[in-house]
C-alpha positions in Angstrom: 107.4 67.4 123.5 105.2 70.3 124.5 101.7 69.5 126.1 99.6 72.6 124.8 96.7 71.7 127.3 98.9 73.1 129.8 99.1 76.8 128.4 96.6 79.1 126.6 96.8 82.0 124.4 94.5 84.5 122.6 94.6 84.9 118.8 95.1 88.3 117.5 93.5 88.3 113.9 95.9 91.2 112.9 98.7 88.9 113.2 97.0 86.3 110.8 99.4 84.7 108.2 100.2 87.4 105.7 103.5 89.0 105.0 106.0 86.5 106.6 109.4 87.7 107.3 110.9 84.9 109.6 112.1 81.4 108.4 109.4 79.3 106.9 108.5 76.1 108.8 107.4 72.8 107.3 105.0 71.3 110.2 103.5 67.9 110.1 100.3 67.0 111.8 99.0 63.6 112.6 96.7 61.4 114.7 94.6 58.4 114.6 91.0 57.9 113.4 88.5 59.9 115.4 91.2 62.0 117.0 89.9 65.2 115.6 93.0 65.8 113.2 90.9 67.0 110.4 88.9 69.5 112.8 92.2 70.8 114.2 93.4 71.4 110.6 90.2 73.5 109.9 91.1 75.7 113.0 94.6 76.3 111.6 93.1 77.2 108.2 90.7 79.7 109.9 93.9 81.4 111.0 95.2 81.7 107.6 97.5 78.6 107.5 97.6 76.3 104.4 97.0 72.7 105.2 98.1 69.7 102.7 95.4 67.1 103.3 97.3 64.0 102.4 94.3 61.6 102.2 92.0 63.8 100.1 95.0 64.5 97.8 95.8 60.9 97.6 92.5 60.0 96.4 92.4 62.9 93.8 95.9 61.5 92.4 94.6 58.1 92.6 91.8 59.0 90.3 93.7 61.6 88.3 97.5 60.6 88.0 98.0 58.3 84.8 100.8 56.3 86.3 98.9 55.6 89.5 95.8 54.5 87.6 97.6 52.1 85.4 99.5 50.4 88.2 96.3 50.2 90.2 94.5 48.6 87.6 97.3 46.2 86.9 97.4 45.4 90.6 93.7 45.1 91.5 91.8 45.0 88.2 89.1 47.1 86.6 86.8 46.9 89.8 89.2 49.3 91.4 87.5 52.2 89.6 83.8 52.8 89.1 82.4 53.3 85.5 82.5 57.0 86.0 86.4 56.8 86.8 86.2 57.3 90.4 88.2 55.3 92.9 86.2 52.2 94.2 87.7 52.6 97.7 85.0 50.2 99.4 86.0 47.4 96.9 89.9 48.3 97.4 89.5 48.2 101.1 87.7 44.7 101.1 90.5 43.3 99.0 93.7 44.7 100.5 93.1 44.7 104.0 92.8 40.9 104.2 96.0 40.7 102.3 98.8 42.7 104.0 101.3 42.1 101.0 98.8 43.5 98.6 98.3 46.6 100.8 102.1 47.0 100.7 102.1 47.0 97.0 99.3 49.5 96.8 100.9 51.8 99.2 104.2 51.6 97.2 102.1 52.8 94.1 100.5 55.7 95.8 102.7 56.9 98.6 105.7 58.0 96.7 103.6 60.2 94.3 101.8 61.7 97.2 105.1 62.5 99.0 106.5 64.1 95.9 103.3 66.1 95.4 103.3 67.2 99.0 106.9 68.4 98.7 106.3 70.3 95.6 103.1 72.0 97.4 105.1 72.9 100.4 107.9 74.5 98.3 105.2 76.6 96.6 103.8 77.8 99.9 107.3 78.6 100.9 108.2 80.4 97.7 105.0 82.6 97.9 106.4 84.3 101.0 102.8 84.7 102.4 102.9 82.1 105.3 105.1 81.7 108.5 104.4 78.0 108.2 102.3 75.3 106.4 101.0 72.1 107.7 101.1 68.7 106.1 98.4 66.3 107.3 98.8 62.6 107.3 97.8 59.5 109.2 101.3 58.2 109.3 104.3 60.3 110.1 107.7 59.8 111.2 109.6 62.1 113.5 110.6 65.5 112.1 113.7 65.3 110.1 113.5 61.4 109.9 113.3 60.8 106.2 111.2 63.9 105.7 111.7 67.6 105.4 109.6 68.4 108.4 110.7 71.0 111.1 108.2 69.8 113.6 105.4 67.2 114.2 102.1 67.8 115.8 100.1 64.9 117.3 96.3 65.3 117.9 95.5 62.8 120.7 92.4 61.7 122.2 91.2 58.6 124.5 90.4 55.5 122.2 86.8 55.2 123.7 86.1 59.0 122.7 87.6 58.5 119.2 85.3 55.5 118.6 82.2 57.4 119.7 83.1 60.2 117.6 83.6 57.9 114.4 80.3 56.0 115.1 78.4 59.4 115.2 80.2 60.5 112.0 80.1 57.2 110.0 76.8 55.4 110.9 77.6 52.5 108.5 80.5 51.5 110.6 80.0 49.3 113.8 82.1 49.7 116.8 83.9 46.4 115.8 84.8 47.9 112.5 86.2 51.0 114.2 88.2 49.0 116.7 89.6 46.9 113.8 90.8 50.1 112.0 92.3 51.4 115.2 94.1 48.1 115.8 95.8 48.5 112.4 96.9 52.0 112.9 100.0 53.1 114.9 99.4 52.8 118.5 99.1 56.3 120.4 102.2 55.4 122.3 104.3 55.1 119.3 102.7 58.1 117.7 103.4 60.4 120.6 107.2 59.4 120.4 107.3 61.5 117.2 105.7 64.5 118.7 107.2 68.0 119.2 103.8 69.4 120.2 100.5 67.4 121.5 97.1 68.7 121.1 94.6 67.0 123.6 91.2 66.7 121.8 89.7 64.8 124.7 86.6 67.1 125.2 87.9 67.9 128.6 90.6 70.4 127.9 89.9 73.4 125.6 91.1 72.6 122.2 90.8 76.1 120.6 93.3 77.7 123.2 95.9 74.9 122.5 95.7 75.6 118.9 96.0 79.3 119.3 99.0 78.9 121.7 100.6 76.6 119.3 100.1 79.2 116.5 101.8 81.8 118.5 104.8 79.5 119.2 105.1 78.7 115.5 104.9 82.2 114.3 106.9 83.8 117.1 104.1 86.2 118.1 
């Protein structure tokens, strides 16, 4: 595991992802709520690296994939979707998080389809020959090579209190107790870090951009 906060680098825009001649890398990126994972993904995007956002893609598939819609309706009833066809995540969350077995069934409906979709997307990125690597973003991720096709896993880490403050500023409808409850249901940072090949520390004290740039250099071989 490499701590990117201990090193720094300078991004050369002329070496932005383009005509890749080296081996393509399938890289996972994960982190708990409020860690800044989505922001880090946007930084990589600015350097020309494509990012598969599992959460947003899962929502799109939940609303548009016929098999998922049918199975969700059978499991949770018509209230799982708004009249306009959009996914009623507020209702679904209120139902499944009080019933772990129901959450397992819901995940079993959605996750395999998202997994297949992400593999097809990653293959398309590789086949394009335009990118040295691509990122797959997800809240839950195993070690690279552990029931997945990942070459490396990046973990975005931040102290719990920092994460709570960020989410409270971002999501005004959530209380501190709500956020702590969400964190308690997610994988503990200690476990998440065990899967990391690289760690980006987004604690507000160590420069984040230089860590991302340094990691970009390492993954591209520049």
